[in-house]
N, C-alpha and C positions, 0 to 999 in steps of 0.2 A: 758455050759462047764466051767471048772475052769481056773484060770489065767495061769497055766502052759500049759494047752491044747491050750489056745488062743495063747500064745507065740510060741508054737511049730507050730501051724497052720499058723501063720503069719510070721514065720521065724525070730523072734526076741527073745530077752531075756525077762524074767519076769520083770526085772528092767526097760526095755523100755516101757512095758505096763503101769507100775506105773507112769513113767515119762510122757507118753502121757496123762494119766488121770490128773496129776497135771497141765499140760499145757492147759487142756481143749480141747485137740484134740480127745479125746476118752471120751465119756460120762461116768459118774459115774455108775458103774454096780449095778444091783440088788444084794442084799446080802441074802444069805440063812439064815435060823434060827440059824445056827452055825457060821454065820459071814463070810462065804466064798463068794468071788466075783463070780458072775455067768454071763457068757457072751453068746452071740448068734452069728449066722452066719454073721449078719450085722457088728459085731465088728471085725470078721476075715477080712471082706472086707476092713474095715477102716484101720486096721493095715497093711494089704498088700499095700494099697494105700499110707500110710505114708512111708513105707519102700521103695517102688518102687520110690516114689517121691524123696526121699533122694538120691537114687542111680542115679537119673537123675540130681542131683545137686541142687534141691530145698531145701531151708531151711525149718525148721518146721514152721516158721512164714509165709513163702510164701505158704506152703501147707495149713495152716490154712486159709489164705486169699482165696485160691482156693476153699476150702470147704465152705466158707461164700458166695461166688458168685454162687455156685451151688444150694444151697437152696432146698426147697421142690418141687418147680415147675420145676426143671431141670436146667441144666447149662445155664448161660448167655454166649453164645459162644463168643461174642465179647470181653468180659472181660477175659475169660479164654485164648483166643487166644493172647490177648495183654500181659498177664502175661507170657505165653509161649514164645512169641517172645522176650520179655525182658530177659528171662532166656537164650535164645539162643544167644543173643548178648553178655551176660556175659560169657557164655561158650566159644564163639569164641575169646573173649578178653583173657581169661585164656589160651587158646591154643596158641595164638600169644605170650603171655608172656612166656610160656613154651618153645616154639621154640627159642625165643631169649635167654633164659637161657641156653638151650642146646648148642646153637652155641657159647655162651661165654665160657661155661665150656669146650667144645671140643677144642676151641682155646687155652685155658690155658693148657690143657693136651697135646696139640701138642708141646708146649714149655717145653720140659722135663728138669728135675732137673739133670744136668750131672756134673757140676763143683762144687767141694766141697767148694770153697771159694766164690762162687757167690750165692746170695740168690735165692732160688727156685722161678721160675716165678709164680707158683700157689700161694705160700705163700705171695709173694710180691703183687700180685693182690688182694688177700683177705685183706691185711693190708692197701691197698691204699685207699685214699679218693675219687678216681675217680669212677664214675658209670660205669657199664658194658654196652656195646652197645647192 
């Protein structure tokens, strides 16, 4: 299949396919006599893996590391599990950060800008040197 067909099957753009190739996440494809890249079903599986992994919050470097530990003999479940658990801890931390950010923003919005001669609480908080709780 051609690069445009691979991109469509994998749910990504053609530029993503080229980027994956440059990063070494997708092997260099066979070229036809006319110079067209030629891909197979294994490439579709790899592109879907990369896309889904990014949707779960993994970086391309982390996905590359996961690919390295899976190798030809199959996945090394302990290493894959450890990488997955580390990502889960990171996601939990990001969720906690977002909850704190939401609470801080909601608190600022509760203090409405009503008096024309008094600085708006939102603007005052944004200009402040104090960290949000």
